[in-house]
N, C-alpha and C positions, 0 to 999 in steps of 0.2 A: 504494500500500500504506500503510495507516494504521499508527499506532503499536501498536495492539493486535495486528494481524496480524504485525508485525515481532517483537513480543515472543513470540508463540506460535511463530513460525518459529524464533527463537533457542532457545526452550525445547525444541523438538523436536530441534534439532541437538545440543544438549547431552545430551539423553536418548539419542540415538544413540551418542554417544561414551562415555557411561556403560556402555552395553551392551557395547561393544567392550572396555572396561577390565575388566568382570566376566568376559567370555569369556577375556581374556588372563590373568586371575588364576587360572583353573582349572588350567592347567599348572604354575603356581608352587605352587599348593596340592598337587598331586600330587607334584611334585618335593620339596616340603618334608616330606612324610610320613616318609621314611626318616631325616631329620635331626632333626625336631622331635617326631615321634610323631603319631599320629592325633589325639589330644586337643588338642594345641596348634595343629596345622595347621588343624583345624576351627575352633577359637577365633579364630585370626587371619583365616581366610578369611571367617567370618561378620562380623567387625568390618569388614573391608575392603569386603565387599559392602554392608553397611548404610551405610557412609560414602559409597560411590559412589552409593547410592540416595538420598542426601540426608539421612540421619538424622544429627542433630547432638547428640542427647541422650546424653551420655557414659555416665551411669549405666545408662540403659536399654540402650544398646548392649552394655556390658560384661556386664550381667546376662543379656540375651538370648543372647549368644554363649556365656557360661558354661553356661547352661541347655541350649542345643542341643548343645554339646560333651559335657556330662555325660550327657545322655539318649542320644546316639549311642554313646558309649563303653560305657555301662551296658547298652544294648541289644545291642551287639556282643559284650560279655563274656558275656551270657546266652545268645546264639544260637550263637556260634562255639565250636568245640571247641579251637581254637588261639588263642593270644594275638595281639593286634595290637601293632605296634611302639609303644612309649611310652617316655618318659623313666623310667629306673630309677635 
């Protein structure tokens, strides 16, 4: 096995563990909704998922997470007749 094959194999192994961590973060996301509210739980989940996916640009991650959380909460507020739990 040459050096390139070893690097590719190590990269695949790391990618497998990243998937496991994202899957493990979903129950934490769901458990955090009653305590943090939907908006903050989505924000932190998106940041964690981006970080686990290898994104290291902080400003991009913060803005993307903020945009996704805002769009999700605004969409839910427009669609649902009842409010979602949020920090008041």
